[in-house]
N, C-alpha and C positions, 0 to 999 in steps of 0.2 A: 518546801512548798513554793509554787511560783508566785510572782508578784500579783497583787490585786489590781484589776482594772475595772472601772465603772464606765458604762457607755449610756449616754442619754440620747435617745433617738425615738421619735414617735412612729416612724415607719417600721412596722413589725417585721417585714421580710428583710429589710436591710439590717435591722438590729440583730435578728437571729443569725444571719449570715456572718456578720462581723464577730459576734460572740462565739460562734462555732469555730471560725478561723483562729481566734485568739486561744481558744481551748486547745486546739491541735498544736499550738505553739507553746503549750504548757503554762499558760497564764491562768489565774483564777479570775473569773469574770462575773459580772452582774449587770443586767440591763434595766433601763428605766424608760418609760414612755413619756414621762413629763417631769417638770421641775419638782412638783410636790413630793412624788415618790422618791426622787433622788435626795432631796433635803432630809426626808425622814430617815433614810438609810445612813446618810452622812453623820447623823447624831449618834448612830450605833457603832459604826466603824468607818474609818477613812481609808481610801485606797492608795496605791502607789502612783497611779496615773489615772487621769480622767479623759475620756473621749467625749466631746461635747458638740452636738449638732446646733446650728444657729437657729433654724426655724423649728420652734416647738409650740404646742397649742396653748400653754398657760403662761409661759415666760420665755423670752428669747434667750439663746445661748450666751450672747454677749452680756446681757444683764446678769445671768448666773455667774459668768466668769468674773465680772467686776466685784460681785459679792464675795466670791472665793478669795480673790486677791486682796480684798480689803480687811480680811480677818487674819490675825496672827496665827491661828491654829490651822488655817488652810492655805495661806498665801504661798507656801513653798511646794504645794502639790503640783506636779507638772500637768499641763492641760494641752491637748491637741484639739483644735477646732475642726469639725467635720461639716462641710457646707457645699451646697450645690452652686453657690455664688462663686464666680471666678474672677470678678473685677479686682483690680489692685486696691480700690477703696475698701472693699470688704475684708481683704487680707490685712491691710494696715490697721483697720479698725480692731480686728481681733488681736493683732500683735500689740497695739497700743494699750489694749485693755488687759494685757498680761498673758496672752497665749504663748506657749513655748514653740508651737509649730502649727501648721494647718495642712489639711488635705482636702482637695476638691473632688466632689462626686462628678462622674463615676470614677472609681479608683480600683486599682488592682490589689488583690489580697496580699500578695508578696510585698508590694510597696507599703501597704499599711503596717504590716508586721515589722518591716525594716525600720520604719519611722518610729514605731512604738518602742522597739528595742533600743534605738539610738537615743531617744529622749530619756528613757529609764537609765541607760548606761551613763549618760552625761550627768544625770541627777545623782546617781550613786557616787560617781567620782567627785562631784562637787562636795558632797557631804563628808567624804573621807579625806579631803585634801586640806593640809595645813594652810597652804596658800602663801601669797606674798603681797606686798603693797607695790603697785605699779604707778608711775607718775610720768605725765607728759605735760609740760607747762602747768596750767591750773586744773588739769584733769587728773583725778586720783581714783584708782580702783583697788579696793581691798578684797583680795580673794577669800581670806578667812572669814571676814565679817559679811561678805557678799554685799558690799556697799560701793557706790560710785558717787563722786562729788565733782561737779563742774563749777569752777570759780567759787568754791566754798559752799555751793548749794547741793543738797542731796538730790540724786536723780534716781527715779524708780524705773528699773529695767525688767523686762521679761527674762526668763532663764536663758533663752537662746541669745537675746541681745547682750546679756552679760558675758556669756561664753565667747561671742563674736568679738566684743570689745577687748576682752582679755587676750584673745588670740592675736589680734592686731597689735596690741600694746607690747606683747612679748616678742613680737617680730618687728619692732619699731624700725622704720626706714626701709623695710624690705617690701617689694612688690609681691602680693599674694594673688594668684589667679582665682577666678570665681570657682573653678572646679576644685582647686586645692582647699579653699575655704569650705565648700560644700562637703567634701570628703572628711575634713577634719572636724567640723562642728556638727554636721548632721550624720556623719559616719555611714554615708551611702553614696553610690553613684546613681544618678537618675537623669537621663538625657532630657534636656529642656528645662530642668529645674534650677538652672543658674539664676533665674529670676527671683528665686527665693532669697538669694544672697542680696540682690539689689533692693528688695523690699525691706529687709532687715537693716541694711545700711541706711536707707532713707529714714526709717523710723529712729535709728540711733542718732543720726545727725540732728533731727528735729528735737529730740529729747535733751541732747547735750548743749543745745544753744550755740553760742559762739565757739565752744570747744569742739563742736561737730565739724568745724572747718579743718581740724587736724586730720580728718579722714579724707584722703585724696583719691580721686578717681583716675585710674590709669587707663586711658581709652583703649578698648579692644582687649584688655588683659584682666584687670581686676582692681584691687585697692591696696593702699598702704596708709600708715598713720605716721605723722611726724609733726613737730611744732614749727 
């Protein structure tokens, strides 16, 4: 059976279109028009991934996301934010609240399915990986425990932020282009979406505090990490 995906979206036409597209991609799906119906279903069965719209009638998507990420039983469920807002502030807000990716309306069905598959694939790999402990200065990343410490303080990262930091640390001292990072971490090529990498890097730097200075910007190319 395919992976289970829940989609919270109050616009019936958009919800039905997305659910149909996901079904054709052989996912099992269920849609919800508001937070109340979503929470009720979550008590009965949890999905493998959640698509979450920001603008909802009873409770906004960011609030729902924060609740999911604050509970031990739901914090590791991958979440993709679906929003008509395209400003960097709204994207960073979602990422800082625990989203693993975001997609801005209007969007293409193929792009949506590609992102969903990429997030699920990375999530599955993370669960099945024994992992290792990576260290740069006072920055420590434990792949097996999925924990990050900066100057001895635990740092809470989203799934994608963790994967991005791990990738940078495993390639310490090497310059990684935005396109290479995008293809490796998000598993797709999408013209114009290199900004996705910049937004995640910015969020990482902020959360890591002074250890965020280890991440260097290579003008016109991409990023590298070194102490």
